[in-house]
N, C-alpha and C positions, 0 to 999 in steps of 0.2 A: 577680581579678574578684572584686566584692561576691556575698556571699550574697541570694539572693532573698527578696523578702517574700513572708510565710505566705498561703496562697490562703483562698478561703473555706470550702474542704472542712477544711481545718487547723484555722482560727480555730473553727470548728461544733464538730469535734470535740473541741478543747481545751476548749473552753466546757460541752459535754455532760459532758463526765469531769470538771469542777469542781463544775458543776450536781449533779453525783450524787452526789461527794463533800459537798457542803455540806449535803444532804438527809441521808444516812447518817449525819456526824459532829454533826448539828443535832440529834439525838434521843439520848437518854438511856435508852440500853437497862438500864442499871442499876437506875432509878428503876421499871420495869415498866412504863412508860405511854408511847407516841407522841407523846410530846408535847415544846415546842419546850424546850432551857435554859430555866430558869426565870430565872436571871440573862442579862439580853442581853449586858454586857458579855462573859461568857464566852465566849457564844456567839461576837460578832463578831470578840472575837480569835481563837476557832477557824478562822471563817472566812478570816479575815485570814491566817493562819498557812497553811491549806491553798493561799491561793492565792499564797503565797511562793515556799511550798515546791515546789507543782505547776510554776509560772510561773519557777522557777529551775533546776528539773531540765529542764525542755521547749527554754528559751535553751539551756542545754548542748550537749542533744541535735541541735541545731539548727546549732550551731557545728558542735560537732564530728563529727556522723553527720550531715548532712541528707537522705542517701540512705535512711534509717527515714519521712522522709514523703514519699517519691516515689511511693510503693504505697498504695494505698487498704486492700490487707486486712493491710498490714504497722501502718498507724496504728491501723484498727480494733482488729485483736490486742492492741496494747500497752496501749488505752483502757479494751479491756472488764478489762481483768487487773487494771491499776489499779482499777476501781472493784468489781472480785471480792475484790480483795484488802482492799479498804476497807471492805467488808459482811462478810466474813468475821472482820478485825481487831476491827470491833463486835460480832458476834454472840458469837463463843467470848469476850470480854471480858467478856461477861454471867452467862456461866453457873456461874463458879466460879473462885475465885483461882488455880488450878492450870491451867484448862483455858486461859489467852490462850500457854503454854508449847505448844503444838500447832498455831499459826498457823502455815502452811504458806507463807511466804516464801522457804525454801529450795526449794519445788518451783517457786515462780513464778520466782524468779529464775534456776534451773536452765533452764525453756523458754526465757526469754529469752538465756542463755549461750549452749544450743545454735543459736539460732538467727540472731542476731543480733550476737554476740562476747562477750568479755569484759569489754570496758570497758563495753559498754553494761547487761552485766548488774548490775556495780558500781552502776551510777547506778541502776538499780531496786533494788538490795539498799538503797541508803541512802534512796530513794523509801518501801517499803514500810517503813524500820526508823522513816522518820520521819511516815508515818500510826500505827504504833504509839505512837509516842508522843505523836502528840496524841489519842491513846484517850479515851474518858468512861470509863475505871476508875481515876483519880486515879494515886497518885503510884507504883503498881507500874507502871504502861504504861512510864517509862524504864526501868527495870531490865529488863524484855521486851524493849524495840527492842535494847538493848545486847546482849542474849543472842541475839538472833536474827539480830542484823547479825555477830555473831562466828561463826557455824555457816553465815552466808550465803558468807564467804567463801571456806569450803573449798570451795563450789559453785560460785562463779567464777574459782578456780582448777582446777578437777578437771574440768569438766563437758563444757568444750571439747572437751578431748582422751581421751573417751571411745573406747576400740574394740570393746570388750564390752557387753552388756548385763548381763552379769554384774560388772561396774565399779561398777555402779550401787550395791548393795547395800554394797560395801565404802565409799565415799562418802555412803551413808546413815547408816553407822555411825561415820566420820568427823564428818560432821556434829552426831551426837548426843553424841560424847564432847566438842569443841570447844565447845557448848552447855552440859554438863554444868562444862567447866572455867571457863566465862563464868562461869557462876551461881555455884559457889565463891567465886571473887574478888569479886563482888559480896559475898557472903554475908561475907566475912573483912572488906569494907571496910566494912560496914554495921555489921553486929551478931551475933556468930553466936549469941546467942538466936534470931532470927529463922529457924535453919535446920528446913528441913523436906525430910523425904526425899520426898516426895511430888511436891514440885517440881523435885527433882534426877531423880527416874525419870520425869515426864511431858517434861521437858526432853531427858530421855536418846532417848524414842522418838519426838523429832519430827524426827529424820532419816530413820531407818530406814522411817516411815509412809511422810515425802515420796517417798524414791527408790522405792516399791512405787508410789505414785500416779505420778511421773514414768515409771516403764514404759508406765503404760498412759496416760497422756495425750500422749506425744510422739508416736504413728502419728494421734492426731485433730489437735494441732498442725500435724502435716505435712499434714495435708489442709486443714485451716484456709487454712496460709499459703501454700502450695504452693512448700514448701520442703523441704530433706532434712536430715535432722538427722546430727550427723557418724556416728553409728550405721549410717543409712541410707546414709552415703557407702561406710563399709566396705562396706558388703554386695556396693553396687555394682562395688566392685574386685574382686569373686568371679569367677575366669576361668569358671566354671561359669553364670552369669548368661545366659538365654535371648538377648538381644542380643548379646552378646559370641560366643555361640556359632554367631552368623549368620553371624562373620567367617572361618571356614573356607573358604568359598567364594573369599574374598578375602584370603589369606594377606598379598600386599603392603600393604595397607590396613591390616591389622590389626598389622605391624611398624610402619609408618606411625603410627597412633595411639599404640604404645606408646612409641616415641619422643617424641612430640609432646608426650605426657601424661607424661615424664618432665622434659624440656626447662623445657614450661611450669608445672609444680609448683617445679622448683626457681627458679626467675625470681622467681614469687608469695613463695616462702620468702625471697627476699633482702629485696625491700621489704615486707615483712611484710603481704601479702593474704594468703588466705584456699586454701591450697596444697592442701588437703585437694582442697576444690572443684575446683578448677582441675586437680588432676590425675584427678580422675573426671571433670570437664567435658571434657579431652583425649583421654580413653578413647574416649568416647561420640560424639565433632563429627562424627563421618565414617559416621555409620551407614546413614545415606542411602545411601552406598552401594554395600550389600549389602540394600538395600530390592528387593524381588518384583519380578520384571518388568526390575530392574535389570540391564547386563550391565557385570561387574567393570571388564573391558579396557577401558573406555572410562574408565581413570584410569590414570595414568601409572604408578602403582608396582605396577600389577596386570599390566601389558602384557610379553609375553616377546618376544626372538628381535628384536627391533628392528621390529615390525610394531603400526600404530599406527590402529587406526580411523576414527579422526577423517580420516585419511587421503582415504578413502573417501566422508565427509560434508561439505556444504558448511557453511561456520564458521555461519550461523545456527541449523542443528540442532545441531551442538554444541554452540551458546551453552546451548540450552535444556535440552539433556542435563546441563551443569554446574549450571546455576540449578535444577533440577528436584533434584539431590543432596540439598539443603537441605528443601525441600517435605518430601520424602519422609523426609528421615531424621526431621523434626519429627515427621510424620504416625504412624510406626513407634514416637516416643519415649512421645508420648502414649497411645496401644495397648497400651504396654507399662507403663504407669502413672508413667512419669518423671516430676519436679514441674517446675515453671516455672525454677529456680533451674538445672536440666541444660539443659532446653529452650532458654535466651539462649547456650548455648554452641555449640550447635546452627548457632540462625539467625543469631549474631553471627559465626560463626569467620571470616569473607569479608568483613565489610562492605559497601560498597556498592564495593569494590575493580571494577578494570576486565579482563575478560580479554583480557588484550593478545596473545595468541597468536592468537586466532579473529579480534579485532577487525583486526589488521593483516592477516591472511588474507583477511578480507572488503576491506579495502582496495586490495587487489590484482587483486581481479576489476572492472572498469569497470563492469559492469554492473549493480552494486548501489553504485557509490559515491554517485550521486545521493540515494538516500532512504537510507544507511549514516548512523548516528548514535550517537556515543558511549557515550551514555545505555543504548540497548539492549545493551551488550555489558558492564553492569555489573550486577553481584549485587543481589538485591532487599533485601539489608541485614534488620534495621536494622542501623549502625553499632554498634560496642562501645558499651554504656551503665555496665559496671564495671571496675575495674581486671582482675579475672581474665580476661575474654571478650578485653579487648586483649594480655592477656600471650598468650592462646590464640593470638589472629589471629597475632601476630609468630612463636609460635612455630613453628606451621604453614606458614608460610611460608620460614622458616629449614629447616624439617627436609628441605623440599621440595629447597632452594638446596642442602642437603650433599650430595644425591645427585649434582649435578653439578660440583661445585667441584672443581678440580685441584689443590687447596690449602686448609690453614687459611688461609692468611693471605687467598686469595681470597675463601673464606668469609664471613669477618670484612668485608670490606670490601663483602660482598652485604648483610649483618645493616645495615650502619650507610646503605646504600643502601636497603635497603626501609623502614626506620624513616623515614629523611630522606622519600621519596616518600611514604609514605604520609601524615604529618603535613603534609606541603604539599597535598593532595589532602583534608585534614579529616577523616580516617577515623577520626582520637581527637579531635574536637570535644567529644564527648556524653559521655567518661568523665573520672574525676579525676585521671587520671596527669599528673605532675608531668614537668619536664624531667631531675630526678634522678632521679625512676623510671627513665624510657627509660634512662639511662645504667648504673643498676645491672643493668636488665634484660637489654642488649645484654653488658654484662661475664660475667652469669648464663650466658648463652645461649653465650658463647664458651668459659667457663672448661668448661661442660658436654659440649659440641660437643668439645672437646680429648680429654675424657677417653672420651667413645663412639667418636673415628675415631684413636684411640692406635695407633702402630705397632708390629711386633712385628719379632724377627727375622728377614730374608728366606732363610737358609738352614740349617735344623737339621740336627743330622748323623743320618744312616742308622743303624739296627741295625747294619749290615754295616761299616760306617765306625768303629761304637762297638767292636764286636768285634777287627777289624782292629788298633784302637788298644791295646786290652786285651791281645791275644795278642803283642803287643811290646815291653808293660811285663814 
């Protein structure tokens, strides 16, 4: 399937970003006057270079990461980041020969890496370094661009795997050291007579300053993007979170969620998807089952002694109860401040699948057959939109099936059947999973389930038998 053509919004966003950069770079701040560059050839070359730079990186992202263009919040945030960086590059470059080394490229790249991944962060690191190279401060710009890009590589490799906020300070120090090393290398390669301790000091403090700024800006970025940073995801795994404490009234659902979380995160890791996000999504996907006014015993994992309250309810009421746990979960999550990237797991973990048990039960009632529609017994969805929510959907059904499977072999057949039927039903039509991904996901689920339901010796020797054996020795 080919790539879709850019929409009007995407063209407008890209054009607006380009025009803003042209305005910023068309003014020579070093000459102290807001006039266009005197030599139109230089100005035209700079505008052409900006266009090629922006179009080149945008085309790469469009091919490799088309999901970045699906949400307006993502597009506007990234476009604003490019424009702000261009403005800061020009402003800091006009203050002194040393101030360009303070340009917060690693700060911006850190934000991109945290919310969009390391590869996207690398692309933006190259773009911001290119903007520095195209600046109006003359021959110094290329050296500064190389130094800033070197420090950016540290942020690309480290920011995505943050687990504690204090690690940001260490990353900031690493960025500063790499900046100094890069500047030292350039100084050796050019001329030792250009050695300047102040340049090295400014390049070194760039990292810690950006790390401190990143600490303060992450919550703002989470709010603007409605995404959760790696640090925020780690916090959501804390079992003392108020939403997780609500599971005390539904221990079966809690154990189910823990198992689904593990299954889904391992499968996500297997195909290179976001394992941490999937783990958190798995933990919170069923919080609607512990919403106020919802009886936990309406859900199979909380039922005891063989009693099922749905046996006493008409199927259309049971259908509403099951559909409502998704709505109640979304409401609870929003009230608790969870972001859209977690909400999507709650909304999409059943897709638009059919509640077959209750649909078949309704079919057995001759009075309802005339007006019965299969569509009435579907979850409202939406279908999974990203790899991670699709993985969760499969893992959720797999974990439930594992409770009734008589053997691992039977469970493996069930997993294959679930995926096959949902593919035929179009449940995965709106997410970017490939057939190869499905094969790896199924293999991962089977491997993880083997470790979760492993067998142990049936008869351990009693203490009495052990003592009798020792007495004979």
